[in-house]
VEXKE-667391 format. One line per 2 residues: number of its first residue (from 1); their letters; for each residue x, y, z of N, C-alpha, C, O. Coordinates in Angstrom, 2 decimals, m for minus. Example, Ala and Ser with C-alpha at 12.3 -4.5 7.8 and 13.67 -1.06 7.14 Angstrom:
2
1> AS> 13.19 m5.69 7.80 12.30 m4.50 7.80 13.20 m3.30 7.80 14.24 m3.32 8.46  12.85 m2.25 7.08 13.67 m1.06 7.14 12.90 0.03 7.87 13.41 1.14 8.04
***
This chain:
116
1> XX> 11.62 m69.30 m27.06 11.01 m69.98 m26.74 9.61 m69.74 m25.62 9.43 m68.70 m24.98  8.85 m70.76 m25.57 7.58 m71.05 m24.87 7.50 m71.80 m24.13 7.97 m72.91 m24.39
3> XX> 6.87 m71.57 m22.83 6.40 m73.49 m22.60 5.64 m73.46 m21.80 5.77 m72.47 m21.09  4.53 m74.36 m21.41 3.66 m74.96 m20.30 4.44 m75.74 m19.09 4.84 m76.89 m19.25
5> XX> 4.59 m75.17 m18.12 4.79 m76.24 m16.73 4.20 m77.05 m15.85 3.54 m76.32 m15.11  4.07 m78.25 m15.50 2.74 m79.12 m14.87 3.85 m80.01 m14.13 4.96 m80.44 m14.44
7> XX> 3.13 m80.07 m13.15 2.99 m81.11 m11.93 4.39 m80.66 m11.04 5.06 m81.63 m10.69  4.92 m79.31 m10.63 5.48 m78.76 m10.45 5.60 m78.58 m9.04 4.65 m77.97 m8.53
9> XX> 6.59 m78.98 m8.23 7.37 m78.84 m7.26 8.05 m77.32 m6.91 8.49 m76.95 m8.00  8.30 m76.38 m6.01 9.46 m75.75 m5.30 9.28 m74.68 m6.06 10.28 m73.99 m6.21
11> XX> 8.08 m74.25 m6.72 8.21 m73.03 m8.09 9.01 m72.60 m7.71 10.11 m72.85 m8.21  8.88 m71.74 m6.60 10.02 m70.19 m5.68 11.41 m70.36 m6.39 11.87 m69.66 m7.30
13> XX> 11.92 m71.34 m5.82 13.28 m72.01 m5.46 14.16 m71.93 m6.96 14.71 m71.19 m7.77  13.69 m73.90 m6.47 14.61 m74.65 m7.52 13.47 m75.59 m8.16 12.99 m76.65 m7.76
15> XX> 13.21 m74.72 m9.44 11.63 m75.78 m10.06 11.82 m76.91 m10.13 12.65 m76.98 m11.03  11.53 m78.31 m9.66 11.54 m79.63 m10.40 9.60 m79.62 m10.77 8.60 m79.15 m10.24
17> XX> 9.92 m80.42 m11.92 8.67 m80.93 m12.40 8.52 m81.31 m14.44 9.28 m82.13 m14.95  7.84 m80.82 m14.99 8.50 m80.96 m16.33 7.45 m80.36 m17.10 6.30 m80.37 m16.68
19> XX> 7.89 m79.63 m18.66 7.32 m78.39 m19.45 7.07 m78.88 m20.83 7.91 m79.76 m21.03  6.55 m78.78 m21.56 6.22 m79.21 m22.53 6.57 m77.55 m23.28 5.89 m76.57 m23.01
21> XX> 7.96 m77.52 m24.39 7.70 m75.91 m24.57 8.30 m75.42 m26.33 9.50 m75.61 m26.57  7.98 m75.21 m26.72 8.64 m74.71 m27.97 9.84 m74.24 m28.12 10.16 m73.27 m27.43
23> XX> 10.60 m74.72 m28.90 12.32 m74.33 m28.40 12.56 m73.20 m29.75 13.05 m73.68 m30.77  12.29 m72.09 m29.73 12.71 m70.85 m31.13 14.16 m71.64 m31.65 14.40 m71.95 m32.82
25> XX> 14.98 m71.87 m30.56 16.68 m71.95 m31.02 16.49 m73.04 m32.00 16.61 m73.04 m33.23  16.09 m74.17 m31.01 16.20 m75.73 m31.83 15.19 m75.85 m32.68 15.11 m76.89 m33.33
27> XX> 14.12 m74.73 m32.88 13.11 m74.77 m34.08 11.77 m76.39 m33.98 11.14 m76.94 m34.88  11.82 m76.57 m32.85 10.84 m77.96 m32.36 10.25 m77.46 m31.04 10.17 m76.46 m30.32
29> XX> 9.88 m78.73 m31.13 9.06 m79.34 m29.63 9.79 m79.97 m28.81 10.61 m80.78 m29.24  9.67 m79.75 m27.61 10.53 m80.69 m26.49 9.24 m81.06 m25.11 8.16 m80.51 m24.88
31> XX> 9.90 m82.16 m24.44 9.05 m82.28 m23.35 10.02 m82.19 m22.13 10.76 m83.10 m22.49  10.42 m81.88 m21.28 11.43 m81.48 m20.27 11.19 m82.32 m19.09 10.05 m82.77 m19.02
33> XX> 12.22 m82.71 m17.88 11.76 m82.71 m16.86 13.06 m81.53 m16.10 14.14 m81.23 m16.61  12.77 m81.29 m15.41 13.25 m80.01 m14.48 13.67 m80.52 m13.12 12.71 m80.42 m12.36
35> XX> 14.60 m80.97 m12.58 14.99 m81.48 m11.33 15.72 m80.16 m10.59 16.67 m79.69 m11.23  15.50 m79.75 m9.78 15.93 m78.52 m8.54 16.76 m77.48 m9.46 17.91 m77.06 m9.32
37> XX> 15.53 m77.12 m10.73 16.13 m75.99 m11.38 16.99 m76.25 m12.37 17.66 m75.41 m12.97  16.99 m77.84 m12.63 18.47 m78.34 m14.06 17.00 m78.62 m14.77 15.91 m78.96 m14.31
39> XX> 17.39 m78.36 m15.89 16.31 m79.23 m17.19 17.33 m80.61 m18.14 18.44 m80.64 m18.67  16.50 m81.33 m17.99 16.95 m82.34 m18.99 15.74 m83.03 m19.61 14.78 m83.50 m19.00
41> XX> 16.07 m83.00 m21.69 15.39 m83.44 m22.51 14.95 m84.50 m22.43 15.72 m85.47 m22.48  13.29 m84.72 m22.26 13.10 m86.27 m22.20 12.71 m86.47 m24.10 12.78 m87.54 m24.71
43> XX> 12.40 m85.42 m24.57 11.41 m86.09 m25.92 11.78 m84.71 m26.86 11.55 m83.66 m26.26  12.28 m84.59 m28.14 12.25 m83.35 m28.20 12.09 m84.40 m30.09 12.45 m85.50 m30.51
45> XX> 11.12 m82.76 m30.88 10.67 m83.51 m32.62 10.69 m82.34 m32.85 10.24 m81.46 m32.12  11.45 m82.13 m34.35 12.01 m80.87 m35.32 10.53 m80.48 m35.86 9.91 m81.14 m36.69
47> XX> 10.11 m79.40 m35.30 8.79 m78.53 m35.84 8.80 m77.96 m37.22 8.53 m76.76 m37.25  9.11 m78.70 m38.71 9.41 m78.10 m39.85 7.93 m77.64 m40.08 8.04 m76.56 m40.66
49> XX> 6.67 m77.91 m39.92 5.48 m77.44 m40.82 4.70 m76.92 m39.73 3.55 m77.29 m39.51  5.72 m75.50 m38.61 4.52 m75.33 m37.92 5.26 m73.49 m37.91 6.43 m73.17 m37.65
51> XX> 4.34 m72.75 m38.20 4.77 m71.49 m37.93 4.02 m70.84 m36.63 2.80 m70.76 m36.47  5.04 m70.40 m35.72 4.72 m70.04 m34.73 5.06 m68.33 m34.16 5.44 m67.97 m33.05
53> XX> 4.70 m67.34 m35.64 5.20 m66.36 m35.36 4.10 m65.68 m35.74 3.65 m65.89 m36.86  3.41 m64.69 m34.80 2.26 m63.72 m35.22 1.03 m64.63 m35.42 0.29 m64.62 m36.41
55> XX> 0.95 m65.15 m34.69 m0.29 m66.79 m35.18 m0.99 m67.16 m34.01 m0.30 m67.27 m33.00  m2.29 m67.39 m33.91 m2.61 m67.87 m32.60 m2.55 m69.68 m32.79 m2.55 m70.44 m33.76
57> XX> m2.51 m69.80 m31.55 m2.30 m71.57 m31.73 m2.76 m72.29 m30.53 m2.28 m71.97 m29.44  m3.84 m73.44 m30.62 m4.75 m73.88 m29.50 m3.53 m75.09 m29.04 m3.06 m75.90 m29.85
59> XX> m3.19 m75.03 m27.81 m1.73 m75.89 m27.27 m2.58 m76.33 m26.19 m3.18 m75.63 m25.38  m2.53 m78.01 m26.33 m3.17 m78.81 m24.98 m2.02 m80.34 m24.82 m1.43 m80.99 m25.68
61> XX> m2.08 m80.48 m23.34 m1.52 m81.39 m22.87 m1.80 m82.03 m21.93 m1.72 m81.74 m20.74  m2.41 m83.61 m22.82 m2.91 m84.56 m21.62 m1.62 m84.83 m20.63 m0.44 m84.57 m20.86
63> XX> m1.93 m85.14 m20.02 m1.09 m85.98 m19.02 m1.83 m86.58 m18.29 m2.96 m86.23 m17.98  m1.15 m87.70 m17.90 m2.43 m89.36 m17.87 m1.01 m90.71 m17.46 m0.43 m91.50 m18.21
65> XX> m0.91 m90.49 m16.19 0.07 m91.56 m15.14 1.47 m90.70 m15.48 1.92 m89.64 m15.05  1.93 m91.69 m16.47 3.53 m91.32 m16.80 3.66 m90.72 m18.47 4.68 m90.57 m19.13
67> XX> 2.62 m90.53 m18.75 2.35 m90.31 m20.50 2.04 m89.02 m20.49 1.25 m88.47 m19.71  2.63 m88.56 m21.31 2.52 m86.81 m21.70 2.51 m86.84 m22.97 3.38 m87.26 m23.73
69> XX> 0.80 m86.08 m23.33 1.26 m85.88 m25.14 0.54 m84.60 m25.38 m0.55 m84.35 m24.87  1.33 m83.63 m26.34 1.19 m82.16 m26.38 0.40 m82.12 m27.82 0.74 m82.83 m28.76
71> XX> m0.56 m81.31 m27.87 m1.14 m81.47 m29.05 m1.39 m79.83 m29.74 m1.95 m79.00 m29.02  m0.88 m79.39 m31.33 m1.22 m77.68 m31.14 m2.30 m78.01 m32.83 m2.21 m78.59 m33.91
73> XX> m3.28 m77.11 m32.01 m4.18 m76.90 m32.89 m4.86 m78.12 m33.62 m5.08 m78.13 m34.83  m5.25 m79.43 m32.51 m5.70 m80.17 m32.38 m4.79 m81.57 m33.13 m5.40 m82.54 m33.58
75> XX> m3.62 m81.47 m33.15 m2.90 m82.53 m33.51 m1.43 m82.55 m33.01 m0.56 m81.68 m32.99  m1.47 m84.25 m32.50 m0.64 m84.51 m32.21 0.78 m84.25 m32.52 1.18 m84.77 m33.55
77> XX> 1.97 m83.25 m31.53 2.94 m83.30 m32.30 4.10 m84.02 m31.64 5.18 m84.39 m32.09  3.37 m84.12 m29.98 4.59 m85.17 m29.40 4.64 m85.44 m28.45 4.44 m84.55 m27.62
79> XX> 4.94 m86.84 m27.99 4.37 m87.64 m26.78 5.84 m87.60 m26.03 6.90 m87.45 m26.63  5.70 m87.76 m24.54 6.95 m88.70 m23.73 6.37 m89.64 m22.55 5.25 m90.14 m22.52
81> XX> 7.10 m89.73 m21.87 6.79 m91.13 m20.38 7.82 m90.14 m19.47 8.81 m89.42 m19.66  7.29 m90.41 m18.80 8.47 m90.19 m17.65 7.52 m90.18 m16.12 6.62 m89.43 m15.75
83> XX> 8.39 m91.75 m15.22 7.76 m91.68 m14.23 7.98 m90.95 m12.36 7.42 m91.13 m11.27  9.18 m90.05 m12.93 9.95 m89.58 m11.50 9.10 m88.74 m10.76 9.26 m88.79 m9.54
85> XX> 8.01 m87.79 m11.32 7.39 m86.85 m10.35 5.80 m87.58 m10.83 5.43 m87.42 m11.99  4.84 m88.45 m9.74 3.59 m88.73 m9.92 2.79 m88.11 m9.74 1.66 m88.54 m9.95
87> XX> 3.08 m86.25 m9.03 2.21 m85.27 m8.89 3.26 m84.50 m8.12 4.34 m84.87 m7.66  2.61 m83.29 m8.10 2.86 m81.68 m8.28 2.20 m80.79 m7.53 1.25 m80.21 m8.04
89> XX> 2.53 m80.53 m6.34 2.03 m79.71 m5.39 1.62 m78.43 m5.63 0.55 m77.98 m5.23  2.72 m77.63 m6.48 2.60 m76.04 m7.19 1.57 m76.15 m8.15 0.62 m75.36 m8.07
91> XX> 1.60 m76.87 m8.92 0.67 m76.48 m10.28 1.18 m76.54 m11.11 2.10 m77.33 m11.32  0.53 m75.30 m12.28 1.45 m75.47 m13.64 1.81 m73.82 m13.84 1.16 m72.95 m13.26
93> XX> 2.84 m73.55 m14.68 2.73 m72.35 m15.01 3.24 m72.32 m16.07 3.39 m73.44 m16.56  3.72 m71.17 m16.91 4.35 m70.74 m18.25 5.21 m69.94 m18.15 5.24 m69.11 m17.24
95> XX> 6.29 m70.08 m19.28 7.76 m69.32 m19.23 7.75 m68.88 m20.21 6.78 m69.26 m20.87  8.69 m67.87 m20.95 9.71 m67.55 m21.99 10.99 m67.51 m21.52 11.53 m67.39 m20.43
97> XX> 11.30 m67.62 m22.56 12.88 m67.04 m22.79 13.21 m66.27 m24.51 12.62 m66.23 m25.60  14.70 m65.67 m23.82 14.67 m65.20 m25.27 13.73 m63.59 m25.40 13.14 m63.03 m24.49
99> XX> 13.82 m63.29 m26.39 13.20 m62.11 m27.40 11.86 m62.61 m27.71 11.38 m62.19 m28.76  10.93 m63.66 m26.80 9.95 m64.21 m26.95 8.97 m63.42 m26.42 9.04 m63.06 m25.24
101> XX> 8.22 m63.15 m27.00 6.89 m62.65 m26.63 5.78 m63.59 m26.68 5.92 m64.29 m27.69  4.17 m64.09 m25.69 3.64 m64.78 m25.63 2.47 m64.60 m25.26 2.57 m63.39 m25.04
103> XX> 1.41 m64.83 m25.00 m0.05 m64.39 m24.70 m0.67 m65.76 m24.62 m0.95 m66.47 m25.59  m0.92 m66.14 m22.88 m1.81 m67.10 m22.60 m2.82 m67.11 m22.41 m3.05 m67.02 m21.20
105> XX> m3.87 m67.19 m23.14 m5.76 m67.11 m22.76 m6.46 m68.07 m22.98 m6.15 m68.69 m24.00  m7.57 m68.56 m22.23 m8.81 m69.10 m22.02 m7.72 m70.80 m21.28 m8.12 m71.96 m21.43
107> XX> m6.42 m70.40 m20.56 m6.18 m71.30 m19.79 m7.10 m71.95 m18.77 m7.56 m71.32 m17.82  m7.37 m73.38 m19.04 m7.95 m74.17 m17.94 m7.39 m75.46 m17.88 m7.03 m76.00 m18.93
109> XX> m7.29 m75.92 m17.00 m7.11 m77.53 m16.19 m8.42 m78.17 m15.74 m9.09 m77.87 m14.75  m8.70 m79.26 m16.78 m9.45 m80.23 m16.60 m9.10 m81.58 m15.84 m8.16 m82.33 m16.11
111> XX> m10.38 m81.81 m14.46 m9.67 m83.41 m13.87 m10.04 m84.64 m14.71 m10.97 m84.74 m15.51  m9.29 m85.37 m14.42 m9.34 m86.95 m15.40 m10.97 m87.20 m14.43 m11.30 m86.79 m13.31
113> XX> m11.63 m87.95 m15.33 m12.48 m88.78 m15.45 m12.39 m89.96 m15.32 m12.44 m90.74 m16.27  m12.20 m90.36 m13.87 m12.21 m92.29 m13.73 m13.09 m92.76 m14.46 m14.19 m92.23 m14.42
115> XX> m12.90 m93.77 m15.25 m13.35 m95.21 m15.47 m14.04 m95.92 m15.02 m13.55 m96.65 m14.16  m15.29 m96.06 m15.30 m16.10 m96.80 m14.42 m16.40 m98.31 m14.67 m17.12 m98.93 m13.89
***
């Protein structure tokens, strides 16, 4: 599987923050909360309609306050909420595990535009 981590703290020792992941073993999407290096599932959804082998996909994660939305190729696939970590000093990151090979490119972080 692979994942995108956000609102990270203590990245080099025991990460704390959140992750959106495609979990190959569970064949689904998951939002996880990391606390001192341990992970807990916030929300999971089986991904029957997605093929993630040898294909490019556009993955977007929208984070607004305590609400997280994940999009694959423009389609909302999973939402979760948690208010444990309202900010993160370490930023964002990527992870893979098992025999997964993932290539990330065109990565960007856009600031929120406050409503006037």
